[in-house]
N, C-alpha and C positions, 0 to 999 in steps of 0.2 A: 220135512215140512215144516214151515214156520208161517203163519198167517194170523191177522187181526181177527179178533172174535169179541164176544161179550160175556162177562160174567158177573152175577149180581147186579145186572144193569148197567154196568161200568165197562169201558173200554179195557180189552186185554188182549195178551199174545198168547197164542197155542202153539206148542213145539212139539214135534214127533221126530224122535230119532229114527234112522233106518231100521233100527230091530223092533220098532215098536213101543218104546218107552214114550211116555207122554208127560207134559205138565203144561198148567195155565197160570198166568201171572197177571194181575190186575197192574193197571199202570197207576191206579190210586194205591200208595204206599208201596209200590214195588213188591206186592203181596202175591206170594205164591199160594194158591187156594186149591191146587190139584197136583199130584204126583202118581202116576200109574207105571210102575216098573214094567218092562216088557214081559209079556206073557202074565201078568200078575194082575191084582186089583188095586183100587184107590187105597193108598197109604197115609194121607193127610185127613185128619177131621175137619170138615167144615159144618157149622151148624145150618140146618135147613132154615133157621130163622135169621141166618147172618144178613147184615146191612151193610154196604158200603156206599162211600161218597161223602163228600162234605166232611164233617167232623166225627163221622161214625168209624169206628174201629171195628173190623171184621172178625167176627168170632170163629176163629178156626186158621188153617193153612199155616204159614209163617210170617207173622208180623214182624216187621223191622223196628227194634227198639232203639232210638238214639235221639237226642244226646243225654237221655236221663231214664235210668230204670226205675219203673215203679214210681213211688212218690217220695224218692230219695234226692230231693232237690226242690227248686222253687218252681219248676216248669210243670205243665199239664201232665197227668200221669203217662208214663212211659214216653215222654219227649214229643217230638214234632213229626218225626219221619213216616210213621204209618197213616198220617192223616192228610199228607201232601200229595199233589200230582207230580208222578216221577216222568222223565223223559226216556222213551225208547231209543236206546243208542245203537244197538246192534243185535241181530239174529243169525246164526250161521250155523251150518253143518260141516265139521271136521273131523276127519276119520272116524266117522261113524257115530259122532258125538253131537248132540243138539245143545247150542249155546246161547244164552240170552244176556243181555247187558242193560241195566237201566241206571240212570243218574238223576240225583238231587242235588241242586246247589242253593245257597242261601237267596233271599230275596227281601223285600221290605216286610212282607208278612212274618218269616222267620225272624228277621233281625229284631222285630218290634218285641219278641218275647226271649230271644236268645241272641244277644249282639256280637255275633261271630260269623265270619266269612268262612265257608267251608265248601267241600264238594263230596258226596256220599255216592258211592258206586255198589250197586248190588249186581253180581255176577253168578250165573248158576249154569251147570252142564249137566246133562243126563244121558245115560245110556245103559242098556241092560238092566240090572238091578240096583244101580247106583244113582244117586243125586247128590252134587256137591254144590253147596252155596256159599259165596265168599262175600263180605262186606269190606269195603275200602273206605277209609275216611281220610281226607286232606285237608290241612290247614291252608286256606287260601289267603288268608288275612295277614295283618302285620304284628299280631299279638298271639301269644300263646292261650291255649284254651284246655280244659279238661273236659271229659265227658265219660259217661258209662254206657254201654251197648248190650244188646241181645238179639238172638234170632229166637222168637218165642214160639217155637215149634209145637204144633198140636198134632199129635199122632194118632192114627185111628187104632182102637183096639176093639175086639170082640166084646170082651167084659173085663173092666179094669180090675176088678177082683180077682181074676185068675191070671193077671200079668204078673211077670216077674222082671226086675230091673236089676242088673249087676254092674259091676265096675267102680262102685263107690265105697267100698269097704276101707274103713278107717279114715275116711275124708271127714274134716270138720264142716259142720253145717249149723246155720241159725234156722231154727223153726220159727217162721213169721207168724205163726198162729199164736205161738207162747212167747216168743223172744227169747227162748233159752238157746244156748249154744251147746252141742255135743257131737260126738264122733259117730259115724255109721258102723253099727255093730253086726248087723246082718247083711249077707250078700249071697245070692241075690235076696232083694226084698219085695214084698207085695203089698197091696193096697186095700184099705177097707173102708174108705170114705176120704174126707177132704185132707188134702196135705198140700204144703207151701213151704218148701225148703230152698235155701240156697246153699250150696256146697261150694265150699272155697277151695282153691288150688287142686283141682281134680285132675290127675295126671294121666289117667287111664282112660280108654275107650269104654263107652257103654254098651250093654247088650239088653235089648229088651225081647222078652220071649212071651208069645201069646199063642192062642190057637191058629193065629193066621200066620205063625212062623217066627223065625228068630231075625232081629234086626240089629246091626252093628251101627253105632253112631259115634263118630270120630270127632275131635275138635282140633283146631291148630289156632293159636292166637287168642283163643278164648280161654281163660283160666277157670272159669267158674262154670257150675252147672245148676240150674233151677229145675226143679221138679214140682208140678202144680197140678192139681186136679180140685174143683170146686167142691165136690161131694153132692150129697142130696139135697141139702138145706140150701147152700148157695145157688145151686143150679136152679132150684125151683123158684128162686127170686129173680133169676135173670130173665129179660124179655127177649134176648136175642138166642136162647138156647132152649131146647125141649128139656122139661124138669128130669127126665129119664137119661138125657144124654152125657151125663157125667160119667155113666158107665163106658161109653163108646170111646173116650180120649183120655189120653195122658200128655201132658206137656213136658218134654225133655228139652230144655232151653240151653244153647250154648250161650255164655255171657261173660261180660267184663265189668264185674261191679265191685268186688273186694278192693281192688286197687284201680281206681280211676285212671284211664288213660290220658297223658298230657302231650300235646302235639305243639312242637315249635312252628313258627311261621314255614310254610313249604314243607312240612314234614308229613308223612303218610303212614298210617296204621292199616293193617290188613289183618283179617281173621276168618276162619272158615268152619263151616260144620258140613259133614258128610254122613250120608246114609247108604246102608247096602241092605238090601231086603233078602 
C-alpha cells in the first residue's frame, strides 16, 4: 500500500510492504523519517522537536547530503538537497517489496548558489527486516562538476552508552573534534559522549548492537563512514532536540567525502546504503 500523508506538517508518502514493513518519506528533502521493519519497531530516530519545511533541516531520519558535506566548501552546511522540495516520481509494489522514487533537478534557486545542471534521484525499497536506500546523481549540464555526498542516517538506540559498533577496525579516521587522524584500534567500540569521526576507505559492513537487537549496515559506492553523536552538552544547546535524546540516537552515515566525485557531462554516479534489522 502506498498513499499520500503528512509528517511534520509537510506532504509525505507512506509505504507499506505486503509483509507489514513500513516507511514514511517527506517530499521536502526526500527525507525518510520513519522505517518500521515487518513485525518490529521504529528503527530511525526522529526528534520530537524536529521541524521541516523552508530552510529547516529535519533533525533525524535520513537527510540527503549533496553536493557538499558539512562545511567542506563554499555552500551552506550540507549543501542544498535536504532543504529543497523533491518530486515524487514513483511508488510501486514488486515481488513483495515496496519501492519509492523521488527526484530533484536544478533550478534558478539551486544554480544561484551552485552553478551546475544536475538530476538527483533517491530510491528506496523495503520488505521484511531490510531497507535499501540509493542515491543517484547525473550531470545534465555541459561542464564537469565535483561533489561530496552522504546519507546522514540517524539510527534509534535504547541507550547509546550501551551500543556497540563494529566493522571499522584498522580504518583511518579524522576526529572532527580534535582534527587528529588515527586508526580505529577497538572493534566493536562503545560511546561515552560526543563523537564526530569520518572513517575513510572503509571496506567492511558495520554492525550496530543494542538492546533493540543487532543491525547490519552495508554500503556500495560510498567509500566513507561518518559516526556522529552530539553528546550531552551540544544536545542541550539544540533547539530541535530534547537535551537527553543524545542517548537515543547514533548517526552511522554512508558518505563520499575523502575523494570528491567528479562527473563529466552526461555521467551518472550511484551509491547505496542498506540496513537489516
